[in-house]
MDAnalysis code that builds the backbone (N, CA, C; Angstrom):
import MDAnalysis as mda
import numpy as np

u = mda.Universe.empty(321, n_residues=107, atom_resindex=np.repeat(np.arange(107), 3), trajectory=True)
u.add_TopologyAttr("name", ["N", "CA", "C"] * 107)
u.add_TopologyAttr("resid", np.arange(1, 108))
u.add_TopologyAttr("resname", ["MET", "PRO", "GLY", "TRP", "LYS", "LYS", "LYS", "VAL", "GLY", "ARG", "HIS", "LEU", "ASP", "ALA", "LEU", "ILE", "GLU", "GLY", "THR", "VAL", "PRO", "GLY", "VAL", "ARG", "LYS", "ALA", "VAL", "ARG", "TRP", "ASN", "THR", "PRO", "PHE", "TYR", "GLY", "VAL", "GLU", "GLY", "GLN", "GLY", "TRP", "PHE", "LEU", "ALA", "ILE", "HIS", "CYS", "TYR", "THR", "LYS", "TYR", "VAL", "GLN", "VAL", "THR", "PHE", "LEU", "HIS", "GLY", "GLU", "LYS", "LEU", "HIS", "PRO", "PRO", "PRO", "PRO", "LYS", "LYS", "SER", "LYS", "GLN", "LYS", "SER", "VAL", "ARG", "TYR", "LEU", "ASP", "ILE", "HIS", "GLU", "ASP", "PHE", "ASP", "LEU", "ASP", "ASP", "GLU", "ALA", "LEU", "ALA", "ASP", "TRP", "ILE", "ARG", "GLN", "ALA", "SER", "SER", "ILE", "PRO", "GLY", "GLU", "SER", "LEU", "PHE"])
u.atoms.positions = np.array([
    [219.904, 227.901, -73.190],
    [218.582, 227.348, -73.973],
    [218.213, 227.613, -75.889],
    [218.563, 227.124, -75.965],
    [218.278, 227.117, -77.616],
    [217.096, 227.695, -78.485],
    [216.689, 228.990, -79.117],
    [215.366, 228.815, -79.343],
    [214.559, 229.010, -78.810],
    [213.046, 228.593, -79.531],
    [211.676, 228.545, -78.801],
    [211.993, 228.369, -77.139],
    [212.936, 227.325, -77.046],
    [213.159, 226.400, -75.201],
    [213.312, 228.071, -74.739],
    [214.642, 229.004, -75.221],
    [214.827, 230.166, -74.117],
    [213.407, 230.731, -73.614],
    [212.939, 230.956, -74.371],
    [211.693, 231.771, -73.896],
    [210.956, 231.099, -73.243],
    [210.977, 229.685, -73.400],
    [209.862, 228.839, -72.138],
    [210.817, 229.116, -71.034],
    [212.052, 228.769, -71.187],
    [212.729, 228.936, -69.846],
    [212.685, 230.403, -68.833],
    [212.782, 231.459, -69.795],
    [212.600, 232.541, -69.030],
    [210.857, 232.523, -68.482],
    [210.468, 232.683, -69.027],
    [208.682, 232.140, -68.626],
    [208.411, 231.465, -67.485],
    [209.100, 230.207, -67.348],
    [208.698, 229.129, -66.303],
    [209.854, 229.781, -65.045],
    [211.043, 230.549, -65.234],
    [211.666, 230.966, -64.331],
    [211.243, 231.880, -63.785],
    [210.217, 233.120, -64.183],
    [209.582, 234.294, -64.084],
    [208.340, 233.623, -63.121],
    [208.166, 232.694, -63.266],
    [206.242, 232.128, -62.947],
    [206.592, 231.791, -61.437],
    [208.097, 230.377, -61.340],
    [208.582, 230.324, -60.173],
    [208.692, 231.332, -59.233],
    [209.629, 232.053, -59.623],
    [209.587, 233.580, -58.846],
    [208.602, 234.203, -58.664],
    [207.765, 234.180, -59.517],
    [206.284, 235.057, -58.724],
    [205.198, 234.425, -57.847],
    [205.877, 232.937, -58.152],
    [204.699, 231.982, -57.159],
    [205.386, 231.956, -56.015],
    [206.662, 231.454, -55.267],
    [207.264, 231.163, -54.735],
    [208.380, 231.919, -54.303],
    [207.933, 233.112, -53.387],
    [209.001, 234.140, -52.503],
    [210.130, 233.777, -52.193],
    [211.567, 234.294, -52.443],
    [212.604, 233.695, -51.896],
    [213.035, 232.374, -52.129],
    [212.406, 231.704, -53.676],
    [212.739, 230.830, -54.116],
    [214.125, 230.604, -54.027],
    [215.299, 229.171, -54.021],
    [216.825, 229.204, -54.258],
    [216.851, 229.108, -55.547],
    [217.701, 229.301, -55.722],
    [218.411, 228.533, -57.640],
    [219.654, 227.855, -57.368],
    [219.924, 226.937, -58.566],
    [220.761, 226.485, -58.811],
    [221.053, 225.509, -59.625],
    [222.302, 225.521, -60.572],
    [222.322, 224.579, -61.652],
    [223.238, 223.425, -61.161],
    [222.897, 222.441, -61.718],
    [223.986, 221.165, -61.807],
    [223.083, 220.050, -62.365],
    [224.382, 220.119, -63.308],
    [224.236, 218.708, -64.627],
    [223.500, 219.512, -65.718],
    [223.651, 221.309, -65.922],
    [223.462, 221.784, -66.784],
    [221.572, 221.341, -66.654],
    [220.761, 221.676, -65.943],
    [219.728, 221.566, -64.823],
    [219.529, 222.977, -63.614],
    [218.330, 223.912, -63.909],
    [218.086, 224.976, -62.877],
    [217.318, 223.703, -61.540],
    [217.931, 223.973, -60.562],
    [216.749, 223.850, -59.253],
    [216.234, 225.019, -58.859],
    [215.381, 224.295, -57.998],
    [214.371, 225.380, -57.617],
    [214.361, 224.709, -56.512],
    [214.681, 225.342, -54.717],
    [214.018, 225.452, -53.611],
    [213.630, 226.325, -52.886],
    [213.456, 225.383, -52.056],
    [213.212, 226.847, -50.783],
    [214.001, 226.162, -49.474],
    [214.923, 227.133, -48.781],
    [215.606, 227.063, -48.039],
    [215.261, 226.553, -46.453],
    [216.154, 225.807, -46.068],
    [215.689, 224.464, -45.087],
    [215.010, 223.466, -45.787],
    [214.427, 223.336, -46.764],
    [213.280, 222.552, -47.203],
    [213.614, 221.398, -48.354],
    [214.798, 222.118, -48.650],
    [215.255, 221.050, -50.092],
    [214.567, 221.752, -51.314],
    [215.072, 220.835, -52.437],
    [214.355, 221.356, -54.172],
    [213.286, 220.731, -54.134],
    [212.845, 220.994, -54.969],
    [211.439, 220.830, -55.284],
    [210.883, 220.876, -57.152],
    [211.872, 221.306, -57.803],
    [211.665, 221.014, -59.157],
    [212.748, 221.394, -59.868],
    [212.932, 220.935, -61.102],
    [214.057, 221.036, -61.549],
    [213.611, 221.205, -63.397],
    [214.417, 222.108, -64.187],
    [214.005, 222.391, -65.218],
    [214.474, 221.412, -66.502],
    [214.869, 220.979, -67.722],
    [215.695, 220.363, -68.420],
    [215.052, 219.962, -69.502],
    [216.229, 220.748, -70.665],
    [216.301, 221.186, -71.840],
    [216.353, 219.764, -72.820],
    [215.823, 219.541, -73.513],
    [215.674, 217.666, -74.609],
    [215.469, 218.603, -75.883],
    [216.014, 217.698, -76.937],
    [216.003, 218.064, -78.387],
    [214.444, 218.447, -79.160],
    [213.747, 218.107, -78.176],
    [212.163, 218.613, -78.835],
    [211.450, 218.983, -77.733],
    [211.435, 218.747, -76.568],
    [211.174, 219.795, -75.465],
    [211.832, 219.779, -74.072],
    [211.168, 220.977, -73.648],
    [211.190, 221.620, -71.901],
    [210.696, 220.817, -71.313],
    [211.460, 219.652, -70.498],
    [210.858, 218.660, -69.063],
    [210.422, 219.653, -67.807],
    [209.940, 219.663, -67.430],
    [209.717, 220.452, -65.750],
    [209.885, 219.307, -65.195],
    [209.878, 218.868, -64.153],
    [210.712, 217.646, -62.890],
    [210.159, 218.047, -61.957],
    [208.201, 217.546, -61.541],
    [208.115, 217.929, -60.186],
    [209.103, 216.647, -58.734],
    [209.929, 217.001, -58.813],
    [210.559, 215.657, -57.659],
    [209.520, 215.040, -56.305],
    [208.358, 215.817, -56.201],
    [207.730, 215.002, -55.375],
    [206.125, 214.929, -55.814],
    [206.125, 215.345, -57.257],
    [205.165, 215.438, -58.113],
    [203.961, 214.618, -57.960],
    [204.141, 213.194, -57.468],
    [203.501, 212.621, -56.848],
    [201.737, 212.558, -55.887],
    [202.906, 213.595, -54.880],
    [201.970, 214.557, -54.376],
    [200.635, 215.546, -54.294],
    [200.702, 216.145, -55.294],
    [200.426, 216.932, -56.235],
    [199.039, 216.041, -56.616],
    [198.122, 217.710, -56.549],
    [196.986, 217.409, -57.025],
    [196.240, 218.128, -57.784],
    [195.923, 217.484, -59.634],
    [196.286, 216.705, -59.718],
    [197.748, 216.880, -60.105],
    [198.208, 214.898, -59.997],
    [199.798, 215.117, -60.488],
    [200.073, 215.102, -61.966],
    [200.956, 215.872, -62.090],
    [201.480, 216.398, -63.270],
    [201.614, 214.793, -64.383],
    [201.006, 215.109, -65.604],
    [200.668, 213.736, -66.546],
    [201.713, 212.698, -66.420],
    [202.565, 213.315, -66.528],
    [203.559, 212.169, -67.077],
    [204.751, 211.468, -65.767],
    [204.408, 209.636, -65.900],
    [204.983, 209.273, -64.556],
    [206.829, 209.115, -64.644],
    [207.534, 208.935, -63.703],
    [208.819, 208.374, -63.924],
    [208.937, 206.906, -63.744],
    [209.653, 206.223, -63.644],
    [210.439, 205.451, -63.189],
    [210.991, 205.579, -61.444],
    [210.797, 206.971, -61.049],
    [211.040, 206.901, -59.563],
    [209.758, 207.376, -59.209],
    [208.902, 206.484, -58.353],
    [207.638, 206.573, -57.809],
    [207.175, 207.857, -57.642],
    [207.875, 208.997, -56.787],
    [207.501, 210.218, -56.663],
    [208.012, 211.026, -57.584],
    [208.362, 210.923, -58.773],
    [208.578, 211.954, -59.726],
    [207.176, 211.955, -60.577],
    [207.078, 213.357, -61.443],
    [206.075, 213.578, -62.292],
    [206.962, 214.139, -62.786],
    [206.165, 214.848, -64.379],
    [207.013, 215.704, -65.534],
    [205.951, 215.880, -65.807],
    [206.010, 217.031, -66.440],
    [205.335, 218.264, -67.595],
    [206.208, 218.075, -68.575],
    [205.929, 217.910, -69.964],
    [207.092, 218.372, -71.394],
    [206.087, 219.037, -72.468],
    [207.247, 220.229, -72.253],
    [206.747, 221.853, -72.610],
    [206.662, 221.104, -74.570],
    [206.190, 220.905, -75.775],
    [206.595, 221.136, -76.869],
    [206.682, 222.970, -77.255],
    [207.037, 223.159, -78.623],
    [207.269, 224.433, -79.064],
    [205.984, 224.399, -79.204],
    [204.701, 223.721, -79.681],
    [203.219, 224.225, -79.752],
    [202.452, 224.236, -78.790],
    [203.037, 223.936, -77.380],
    [202.157, 223.630, -76.483],
    [202.043, 224.991, -75.570],
    [200.641, 224.977, -75.369],
    [199.884, 225.861, -75.471],
    [200.038, 225.858, -73.230],
    [200.777, 227.048, -72.463],
    [200.949, 226.522, -71.036],
    [199.511, 227.168, -70.267],
    [199.520, 226.260, -69.465],
    [198.148, 226.928, -68.472],
    [198.988, 227.271, -66.914],
    [199.009, 228.542, -66.810],
    [200.270, 229.040, -66.066],
    [199.242, 228.688, -64.696],
    [198.159, 229.260, -64.915],
    [196.912, 229.211, -63.579],
    [197.583, 227.782, -62.900],
    [197.407, 227.038, -63.789],
    [197.523, 225.348, -63.027],
    [198.951, 224.868, -62.857],
    [199.858, 225.629, -63.509],
    [201.305, 225.103, -63.189],
    [201.700, 225.648, -62.191],
    [201.245, 227.148, -61.797],
    [201.448, 227.616, -60.751],
    [200.957, 227.362, -59.523],
    [199.891, 226.981, -59.918],
    [199.616, 225.477, -58.690],
    [200.241, 224.596, -58.014],
    [200.447, 223.490, -59.292],
    [200.990, 222.950, -58.968],
    [202.735, 223.071, -57.954],
    [203.258, 224.591, -58.605],
    [204.764, 225.227, -58.208],
    [203.844, 225.306, -56.553],
    [202.918, 225.987, -56.341],
    [203.282, 226.807, -54.885],
    [202.550, 225.346, -54.426],
    [202.087, 224.536, -54.578],
    [202.096, 222.998, -53.734],
    [203.640, 222.152, -53.878],
    [204.168, 221.955, -54.721],
    [205.825, 221.511, -54.992],
    [206.231, 221.884, -53.558],
    [206.385, 223.277, -53.485],
    [207.162, 224.217, -53.085],
    [207.195, 223.888, -51.596],
    [205.853, 223.513, -50.443],
    [205.353, 223.729, -49.704],
    [205.116, 221.784, -49.396],
    [206.259, 221.353, -50.295],
    [206.891, 219.468, -49.248],
    [207.944, 219.471, -49.334],
    [208.206, 219.007, -48.405],
    [209.591, 218.837, -48.411],
    [210.516, 218.250, -49.152],
    [211.304, 219.248, -50.228],
    [211.938, 218.565, -50.961],
    [213.065, 217.595, -51.200],
    [214.179, 217.590, -52.182],
    [215.075, 217.316, -51.846],
    [216.689, 217.186, -51.736],
    [217.953, 216.795, -51.526],
    [218.824, 217.771, -50.956],
    [219.761, 216.830, -52.050],
    [220.166, 217.539, -53.018],
    [220.677, 217.065, -54.023],
    [222.540, 217.262, -54.420],
    [222.556, 217.971, -53.781],
    [224.392, 218.799, -53.851],
    [224.551, 218.157, -52.615],
])
């Protein structure tokens, strides 16, 4: 992750690890995935030119759901731009909720 996105990536990784004890990690298609053993993958992070996108694989089940809809009904996104101020408490709540929902088997 280049430039300011590296700091965001490290921050997200630390927040996810701190929120979900024993979280599993994998990288596929240049995208880090996070999951829970026996439950599947619940979250992914992808780096675009102008933002970092957090993908909640079952985001429609989160309360409140993340702001950006997907073409896939169950998926929701949070786009983080360079000047975006992260609300760690709200993000940790989404992460906690997402990790408790049976996830996806992508690999």
